[in-house]
C-alpha angles and dihedrals in degrees: 000000000000115000121228133169092272093054092047091049092052091049092050092050091048091048092048093050091046093055093041095052100013090220142007091259092064092047090048092051091049093051092049093044093057094041092046095048090052095042093233109179098215137033120194120194113185133172112261094011135094116252111282131204136188106242127213090271088057093248123134113238140156112283095225132343090230092071120093128222112285118236130209095263093054092049089049089050090051091052089052090049093049100045141054122245091258092050091047090053090050089051092051091051098044102026088229136072134185114196142123137257131202124204124215090255091061096257111142127206135194105231129209119177118183144158116234119184088343093305121118119235138180126195120188126186122194113240110210115236091217127048109243122238124259091253095051090052093051090229117167119252089238090065088058088049090052090054088056094055097077113218107050134139107215118191115200107202104157120142126273115292093023098119097253094156092046092050091049090049089053092050093049091046091049092050093045092047096048106032137042 
């Protein structure tokens, strides 16, 4: 392999991150610790970017300025940490994977791993342990009335990041709690 400036730069970054965190597992734990303590809903880990989160105002921002840019090897290591061998094989075949991940503190995340323009990416969304109330979701009262009707087909077609799964979970929980 012939060395050029790009290869040397990648090796220096990898070496720096290795010595800073000793391994990907420690870096991974630190990212999740900060995100978990602050109840950030989303974590985005992209090649050649610092870790990103979705803050409480629903804006994407850097998790912490102390983190360095993540390289391909670290993102690959994260994917291996987050998935089973079978899921990893599926990811390698399809270049995309939808799954879930549960932390030791019982926080669950929806996991999406994908390759975009030959860069590795991971998107994680926090799945609440409890189904929120109607008021906290800002659902209209007429949605509650529709759930009372019985035989309805309800299509949820709101835009991305609009809590579709959470709203559906509330509707199913409401129906199951109030009707046989």
